[in-house]
C-alpha positions, 0 to 999 in steps of 0.5 A, spaced: 408 599 117 407 606 116 400 606 115 395 601 117 387 601 115 384 596 120 377 594 118 375 601 116 367 602 115 364 608 113 356 609 112 352 615 110 345 613 114 343 606 110 349 607 105 355 603 106 361 607 102 366 602 105 365 595 108 371 592 113 377 595 109 384 593 111 390 596 107 397 597 110 403 601 106 410 600 108 416 604 106 419 603 099 412 602 096 407 605 091 400 603 092 395 604 087 388 604 089 383 603 083 376 601 082 370 603 078 366 609 079 362 608 086 367 603 089 369 607 095 376 610 092 374 617 094 371 615 101 377 611 103 382 617 101 378 622 105 378 617 111 386 616 110 387 623 110 383 625 116 377 629 112 372 624 114 372 619 121 370 612 120 364 609 122 368 603 125 375 601 125 382 604 125 387 608 121 394 608 124 400 612 121 406 610 124 402 607 130 398 613 132 391 613 131 389 618 126 382 617 125 378 624 123 385 628 125 384 632 119 390 634 114 393 640 118 395 635 123 397 629 119 401 634 115 405 635 122 406 628 123 408 627 116 403 625 111 400 630 105 395 630 100 396 634 094 392 641 095 390 642 088 391 650 090 391 652 083 384 651 082 383 654 089 388 660 088 389 661 080 391 668 081 397 666 085 404 665 082 408 659 082 412 662 088 406 664 092 403 658 091 409 654 094 410 659 099 403 657 102 405 650 103 412 652 106 408 657 111 404 651 113 410 647 115 414 652 118 408 654 123 407 661 120 402 666 119 403 671 113 399 675 109 400 674 101 403 681 101 409 679 105 411 672 103 417 674 098 420 678 104 421 671 108 428 669 105 427 662 108 420 661 105 422 663 098 428 659 098 424 653 100 419 655 094 425 655 089 428 649 091 421 645 090 420 649 084 427 647 081 425 639 083 419 640 079 422 643 073 418 650 075 424 654 076 423 658 070 415 659 072 416 662 079 413 669 077 407 666 073 400 666 075 398 659 076 392 660 071 397 661 066 401 654 066 400 649 062 395 643 064 402 639 066 405 644 069 399 645 073 399 638 075 406 639 077 405 645 082 399 641 085 403 636 087 409 640 089 405 644 094 404 637 098 412 636 097 413 643 100 410 640 107 416 635 107 412 629 108 414 622 109 408 619 105 404 623 100 397 621 097 396 623 089 389 623 087 390 622 079 396 626 078 396 626 071 388 627 069 387 632 064 394 631 062 395 629 054 397 622 053 404 624 051 406 628 057 403 623 063 409 619 063 414 625 063 409 628 069 410 621 073 417 621 072 418 628 075 414 626 081 418 620 082 424 623 082 422 629 086 420 623 091 427 620 091 430 627 092 425 629 098 426 623 102 419 620 101 418 614 104 411 611 100 406 614 095 399 612 095 396 613 088 389 613 086 389 612 079 384 610 073 389 610 068 391 602 068 398 603 064 400 608 069 398 603 074 402 597 071 408 601 070 409 605 076 406 601 082 409 596 087 402 594 089 395 594 087 389 595 091 382 594 087 376 596 091 369 594 089 362 596 092 366 599 098 370 592 099 377 590 097 377 586 092 384 584 091 391 586 094 396 584 089 403 586 086 402 588 079 404 582 075 399 578 079 393 583 078 394 584 070 395 576 069 388 575 071 384 578 066 377 577 069 379 581 075 382 587 071 376 587 066 371 587 073 375 593 076 378 597 070 374 595 064 380 593 060 388 591 060 393 596 059 398 596 053 403 594 057 401 589 062 407 589 067 411 594 070 416 597 066 421 600 071 424 599 078 417 602 081 420 602 089 420 609 091 428 609 093 
């Protein structure tokens, strides 16, 4: 297994956000983490990506205990989470935003004014931009992009770290219904081109979950309520209603969902 969450709990004084959660993620999987507000999805993501240490249990990545390691250390090991740098640095261009990630991967520290003189960093940024269909927007400021382009840039920043496992937190939120599938197709194509082994997808859109995931982990009140393939999950209308509120229009996966 690439990632193993073993009997993880996370408490804040008297409140238990996660309660004995166990999840594993292997190669060629797209694991969707779903649940209503307050189910523990954000806490789980923060524990898995090292922003929080668990109160109990273990988080193992490629057999190494990474509990509380932090996103920088995890990126070096091969796990990345979308940066959302567009919100943090809206005045940066697409080229500069992607260069920030490349600098982190290469272990370099440069002022933004020197980014464009580094041929290696620039080449890496252009490659990622091309994969994410942003090649024509390299010199546009992030704030000038459409919402769909901003989402692609956020995720492209994480891909620039060359991870083996990537965590996407609602990658199509705020994107129009007509564009959300196009965004997901670009992300999956990029995953194949960059050799991503597995994807963890935190998502509330049940149509996307149904179509693209290979496994669904449903959380409720900090516990794992279900860990099932999409067809079995969506075949249980009571379970779907409890976790998601409604069935998607298409209740089964509509494509070959494996990363490779």
